[in-house]
FIGURO-760530 format. One line per 4 residues: number of its first residue (from 1); their letters; for each residue z, y, x of C-alpha. Coordinates in Angstrom, 1 decimal. Each point is the difference from the previous one (the first is absolute). Example, Ala and Ser with C-alpha at 12.3 -4.5 7.8 and 13.67 -1.06 7.14 Angstrom:
2
1> AS> 7.8 -4.5 12.3  -0.7 3.4 1.4
end
This chain:
318
1> MSKG> -76.3 -26.4 42.3  -1.1 2.1 2.7  -0.6 -1.3 3.9  3.3 -0.4 1.6
5> TSKF> 2.1 -0.6 -2.7  1.5 -3.5 -1.2  1.4 -1.5 -3.4  2.4 2.7 -0.1
9> AISQ> -2.9 3.0 -0.1  1.7 1.8 3.4  -1.9 0.4 2.8  1.0 -2.1 3.4
13> RLRT> 1.3 2.8 1.5  2.5 0.6 -2.4  1.0 -3.8 -0.3  0.4 -0.3 3.6
17> LMCL> 2.7 3.3 -0.1  1.5 -1.3 -2.9  0.6 -3.2 1.6  1.4 1.7 2.9
21> VGQA> 2.2 2.5 -2.1  1.1 -2.7 -2.2  1.2 -2.2 2.9  1.9 2.6 1.8
25> VVFE> 2.0 1.9 -2.8  1.2 -0.7 -3.7  -2.9 0.4 -2.5  0.9 3.3 -1.5
29> EGCE> 0.5 1.6 3.3  -3.5 -1.6 1.1  -1.6 1.5 -3.0  1.3 3.3 1.1
33> LIKE> -1.4 0.1 3.5  -3.5 -1.3 -1.1  0.0 3.1 -2.2  0.9 2.4 2.9
37> LMGV> -2.5 -1.8 2.1  -3.0 -0.5 -1.9  0.9 2.4 -3.1  -0.7 -3.4 -1.9
41> EIGS> 3.1 -1.1 -3.2  0.5 -3.5 -0.4  2.7 -1.4 -2.2  3.0 -2.6 2.1
45> SQLQ> -1.2 -2.8 -1.9  -3.7 0.5 0.9  0.9 0.1 3.8  2.4 -3.3 -0.6
49> RVCT> -2.8 -1.7 -1.5  -2.6 1.2 3.1  2.6 -1.0 2.4  1.2 -3.5 -1.4
53> YYGK> -3.8 -0.8 -0.7  -1.1 0.3 3.7  3.3 -1.0 1.3  -0.6 -3.7 -1.9
57> QVDA> -3.3 -0.5 1.4  1.7 -0.3 3.7  1.5 -3.3 -1.0  -3.2 -1.7 -1.6
61> LIKA> -2.1 1.0 3.4  2.7 -1.2 2.6  0.2 -3.6 -2.3  -3.6 -0.1 0.3
65> NCES> 0.4 0.6 4.1  -2.4 2.9 -0.3  0.4 0.7 3.6  -1.2 4.1 -0.2
69> IIPR> 3.1 1.0 -1.7  2.5 -2.0 1.6  2.0 2.4 2.6  0.3 -1.6 3.6
73> LESA> 1.7 1.9 3.3  -2.6 1.3 2.1  -1.7 -2.6 2.7  1.5 -3.1 -1.9
77> QHTP> -2.0 -2.5 1.9  0.4 1.3 3.5  3.3 1.4 0.8  2.7 -2.2 1.7
81> DSAY> 2.8 1.6 -1.4  2.4 -1.4 -2.8  0.0 0.6 -3.5  2.9 0.5 -1.5
85> VMMD> 0.1 -1.4 -3.7  3.3 1.2 -2.0  0.6 -0.2 -3.9  2.8 0.6 -2.5
89> GSMI> 0.9 0.6 -3.4  1.2 3.2 -1.8  0.5 0.2 -3.8  -1.5 2.4 -2.4
93> FTTE> 0.4 0.5 -3.5  -2.4 -1.4 -2.8  -0.7 0.3 -3.3  -0.6 -4.0 -0.4
97> HEWR> 2.8 -1.3 1.8  2.1 2.6 0.7  0.9 0.0 4.2  -2.7 -2.2 1.7
101> ELKL> -0.6 -0.7 3.9  -2.8 1.8 1.5  -1.0 -1.8 3.2  -1.4 2.3 2.9
105> GRVF> -1.7 -1.4 3.4  -0.6 2.3 3.1  -2.3 -1.1 2.8  0.0 2.1 3.2
109> YDHQ> -1.0 -0.9 3.9  2.8 0.6 2.2  -1.7 2.5 2.2  0.1 1.9 -3.4
113> VVTI> 4.0 0.3 0.3  0.6 3.3 1.5  3.2 1.7 2.0  0.7 2.9 -1.6
117> HPKR> 4.0 0.4 1.7  2.0 -2.7 1.5  1.3 -1.1 -3.2  -2.8 0.5 -2.1
121> REVI> -3.3 -1.7 -0.3  -3.0 0.3 -2.4  -3.1 -1.9 -1.1  -3.2 2.2 -0.2
125> QSVY> -2.4 -2.2 -1.5  0.8 -3.0 -2.7  -1.8 -1.9 -2.6  2.1 -0.4 -3.2
129> VGHL> -0.4 -2.5 -2.7  2.0 0.1 -3.3  0.5 -2.3 -2.7  2.2 0.2 -3.3
133> GSVA> 0.4 -3.7 -1.0  0.7 -3.4 1.8  -0.1 -1.0 3.4  -2.7 -2.8 -1.2
137> DFFP> -2.4 3.4 -0.6  1.5 2.1 2.8  -0.6 -2.3 2.7  -4.1 -0.7 -0.3
141> KLER> -0.6 3.5 -0.6  2.1 0.7 3.4  -1.7 -2.8 1.7  -3.3 1.6 -0.6
145> HLVG> 1.0 2.8 2.0  1.2 -2.1 3.2  -3.2 -0.9 0.6  -1.2 0.5 3.8
149> YRKK> 3.5 0.5 1.2  0.4 -2.9 2.8  3.5 0.9 1.3  2.2 0.5 -3.4
153> VIIG> 4.0 1.0 0.4  2.1 -0.6 -3.4  2.8 2.2 -0.5  2.5 -0.3 -2.8
157> DGAK> 3.2 0.0 -1.8  1.4 -3.7 -1.1  -2.2 -0.4 -2.8  -1.0 -3.7 -0.3
161> WIWN> -3.3 1.2 -1.7  -1.3 1.6 3.1  1.0 -2.9 2.6  -1.3 -2.4 -2.1
165> WAED> -3.2 1.6 -0.3  -0.4 0.5 3.8  1.5 -3.7 0.9  -2.8 -1.3 -2.3
169> NYPG> -2.8 2.4 1.0  0.3 1.3 3.2  2.2 -2.3 2.1  -1.7 1.3 3.2
173> AVQI> 1.4 3.7 -1.1  3.3 1.4 1.9  3.2 0.4 -2.7  2.3 2.2 0.3
177> LDFF> 3.1 0.6 -2.3  0.6 3.7 -0.1  2.8 0.5 2.2  2.0 2.7 -2.3
181> HAKE> 0.0 -2.3 -2.8  1.1 -2.8 2.4  3.0 2.4 1.9  0.8 1.2 -4.0
185> KLVI> 1.4 -3.5 -0.5  2.5 0.3 2.7  0.7 3.6 -1.3  1.0 -1.2 -3.5
189> FARH> 2.2 -2.7 1.4  1.9 2.5 2.5  0.7 2.1 -2.8  1.8 -2.4 -1.9
193> QFKQ> 1.6 -1.6 3.1  1.5 3.0 2.1  2.3 2.4 -1.4  -0.3 2.0 3.2
197> EQAR> -2.9 2.2 0.6  0.2 -0.2 3.6  0.4 -3.8 0.2  -3.2 -0.4 -2.8
201> QDWL> -1.9 2.2 2.1  0.9 -2.1 3.4  -0.5 -3.1 -1.7  -3.6 1.4 -1.6
205> KDQT> -1.0 1.1 3.7  0.5 -3.0 1.7  -2.0 -2.2 -2.7  -3.1 2.6 -0.2
209> DSLL> 0.1 -0.2 3.7  0.2 -3.8 -0.2  -3.4 0.0 -2.6  -2.1 1.9 2.2
213> DNQL> 0.6 -1.9 2.8  -1.3 -3.2 -1.6  3.5 -1.2 -0.1  0.3 -0.9 -4.1
217> EQVL> 1.8 -3.4 0.7  3.2 2.3 1.5  -0.4 2.3 -3.0  0.3 -3.7 -1.4
221> VSLR> 2.9 -0.7 1.5  1.4 3.5 -0.5  0.0 -0.1 -3.7  1.1 -3.6 0.0
225> SCRA> 3.3 0.7 1.6  0.9 2.9 -2.2  2.4 -0.9 -2.7  -0.8 1.5 -2.9
229> RNTE> 2.7 2.7 -1.3  -1.3 -0.4 -3.4  -2.3 -1.2 -2.8  -2.5 2.5 0.6
233> AKLA> 0.0 -0.3 3.8  -0.5 -3.9 -0.3  -2.7 0.3 -2.5  -2.2 2.8 2.6
237> KQKA> 0.9 -2.3 2.9  -1.3 -3.0 -1.7  -3.3 2.1 -1.1  -0.3 1.1 3.7
241> IDYY> 0.3 -3.5 1.8  -2.4 -1.4 -2.9  -2.4 2.7 0.6  -0.3 -0.2 3.7
245> IEHE> -0.5 -3.5 0.0  -2.7 0.2 -2.3  -1.7 2.8 2.0  1.0 -1.0 3.8
249> DRMQ> -3.6 -0.4 1.2  -1.0 3.3 -1.1  3.0 1.8 1.6  -1.2 0.0 3.4
253> YRTY> 0.7 3.7 0.5  0.2 0.3 3.7  -3.5 -1.9 0.2  -1.7 2.0 -2.4
257> REQG> 1.1 3.2 1.6  -1.1 -1.0 3.4  -3.3 -0.8 -1.3  0.0 3.3 -1.2
261> LMIG> -0.1 -1.0 -3.9  1.9 2.2 -2.9  3.1 -1.7 -1.1  0.4 1.9 -3.3
265> SGPI> -1.4 0.2 -3.6  0.6 3.9 -0.1  -3.8 0.6 -0.5  -0.5 -1.5 -3.5
269> EAAH> 3.4 1.2 -1.1  -1.4 3.4 0.5  -3.4 -1.1 -1.3  1.7 -0.8 -3.3
273> RSVI> 1.5 3.7 0.0  -3.1 1.8 1.1  -3.0 -2.4 -1.7  1.6 -0.8 -3.2
277> QQRM> 3.6 1.6 -0.9  -1.3 3.5 0.5  -2.4 -0.5 -2.5  1.4 -2.8 -2.4
281> KLSG> 3.7 -0.1 0.1  0.4 4.0 -1.5  2.5 0.7 -2.8  -0.7 -1.6 -3.5
285> QKWS> -3.2 -1.5 1.2  -1.0 -3.3 -1.9  -3.3 -1.5 1.1  -2.1 -2.7 -1.6
289> ITGA> -0.8 -3.0 2.2  -3.5 0.9 0.1  0.4 3.8 0.6  2.7 -0.5 2.8
293> QAIT> -2.1 -2.7 1.9  -3.1 2.5 -0.3  1.6 3.0 1.6  1.6 -2.3 2.5
297> NLRC> -3.4 -1.0 1.0  -1.3 3.6 0.3  3.0 0.7 2.0  -0.4 -2.5 2.5
301> YKHS> -3.5 1.0 0.7  0.9 3.2 0.3  2.7 -0.6 2.5  -2.0 -2.7 2.0
305> HAWD> -2.3 2.9 0.5  -3.0 -1.9 -2.0  -0.5 2.6 -2.8  -3.6 -0.4 0.8
309> KIKK> 0.3 -3.4 -1.7  1.0 1.2 -2.8  -2.5 2.8 -0.4  -2.5 -3.3 0.6
313> IITA> 1.5 -1.7 -2.7  -0.5 3.6 -2.3  -3.5 0.3 1.0  -0.8 -3.9 -0.9
317> AA> 1.8 0.4 -3.4  -2.2 2.9 -0.9
end
């Protein structure tokens, strides 16, 4: 085996390119790109094996607290800014368990949220962590990426697994229930309750304004005073009431906005589309658990602007 090659008898440069291409596009297309770029013919199964091999190395190194390969936001120890921590799950199709939830975490500073125009903001840098499996495995992996961020703001939907973890591990963090999930409960109830569109919209505006003004109690009074028109409205009404009571402490939206904080989890929902679904939820795809996790790891590092750490793993494995 020549200098710079690995167990695959492939140069370090080519292995790095294979991982870069394999995480970006389907393997068949990746082979075509490599042929055009380097004049080297490889098979799709070979490309898949290389990507899987190096993508798998990430989890073992993170579990071992190998600090040099764990992505961090710049100047994590010194900035006074709040670090947002968001997480959510989406489903991918696997050969072993059919549809299975892939959990994704996103971490970024508040100064990295830039306004594109009055109704649109974007995050210019983030650290991503993905895991195909249980929360018992996801959270330790995520926590290794949270070291050094003093002020944390956790934003999520109503999933109990998120808030149980936040309460147990980061009781001093600001916890915010995603505003749009909160509003959605009102929308569902209004859809079943009001026949006239104008009456529905007027009621929704009043309740939405109250939510944004820290007037959750007023919203609860309004809900309770509505006599449900049908079974669907009755069920939606009770679900909304129960949801708001459970998350009351996470719904102080006026206070959050006055502090300059975000109140929505849009960035993690966008991340699922750009980091996970664009590569891993294409028509006809089926993933092995191992293969899906490996590509998830590679994509998270690429989108975290931490590809240099993947290069380090590939170099060390030579």
